[in-house]
C-alpha positions, 0 to 999 in steps of 0.5 A: 289643684290637679289630681295627680298620680305619679310613677316614682322610683326609690333608689336604695344604696344597693339600687334595689329601686328602687312645634313650631309655633303658630299664631292663633286663628279664629278656627283655633279659638273656636276649638271646644277644649272643655271635654279635655279639661276634666278631672283625672279618670273622668273620661275612663268610659270614653277612653275604654269604650266605643259608645261615644268615641270609636277612635283615639288620637294620641299626641306625643310632644317631646322636647328635642333629644327626648323622644320615646323609643319605638320599642316603648311606643309599640308596647304602649300601643299593644297595651292599649289595644288589649284594653280598649274598644276603638274599632276605628283605630288608635293613632299615635302621633309624635312631634318635637317641641322646643324646651320651655327652660322651666325644669324642674317642673311642677304640674301647674307648669306642665299644664301651662305648657300643654295649653301652649302646645297641645294641638289635638282635642276631642272632635266628632267620634274621636277622643284625643290624649296629650302626652308630654316628654319633658327635658327635666324632672319633677320638682317632687324629686328627692334624694332617693325618690325619682318621679317618672311620670304624672297623669293629670286631668282626664286626657293628659299626662307627662313623662320625665324624659331626663329622669328616665334617661338618667336612671336607665344609664345606671348599672343594672337598671331596666332599659330606657324603653322598658322604663318608658313603656311601664310609665306610659302604661301605668299613667294611662291606667290612671286615665282608665280610672284605676283604681277607683279614680273613675272606674268602680272597683268590682272587688276589694283590691283597692290599696287603702294607703296609696289612692288610685292603686291596686293591692294585688302583688305584681299588678301594673297598678300596684303602689310598690311600682310607684312608691317602692322598689318595683321597677327593678323587681318587676321588669325581667328580661324586658317583660313589664308588669300587666294589669291583674285580673281584678283591674281588668275586670273593673275595666271590662265593667266600665266598657273595656276589654 
């Protein structure tokens, strides 16, 4: 079983809401993938600090037609630069991949897709992260609940591009770029070990009802963003929510900025 966190949207009646493929080679078979197949939050310190890894290489594989907007990527990179110590830089690589044809997805299917298409793993002093932009939705979607993204393992996440595209087309909804950025930032917060998923809370701000979330109003990691009416309420004029001071302090105590 995978330990997962979802960024989900709830819609009310009033919308308050809410590669190419290559044959395996001997070199590929020698790649040690173990370090990237750990539990959610297990690499929080490695992602945040420069003790073991001085650079970060993020691989974004998107199904053709579901590339993230450049505005979202810019906001995402800025979020990371504000929180991590990577003196040799953060690199974000994007490439198109073919559809798996498996939508809607469960997390095991996403993990199988990652196994087939992921090309970057930790090497030397560089830590690698994999993000998949899917051409479909989560099988956990309900009539009034839409999962935008899921973080799983220690360096892996999925963003449900079809769901984001459909929701962004609704009247009065946030822009596609803002929803993408909020999803990326929130899910990476879980990779950072927030809240109490590998990064120890330094104060009492853990949501006891919703694991992995913060109980401070307006925080990026608040459960209402994931399970309540958060996205419409907190994205105002293109300003997506940030981490509150207590979440930031937790990250600082675990090697981050």
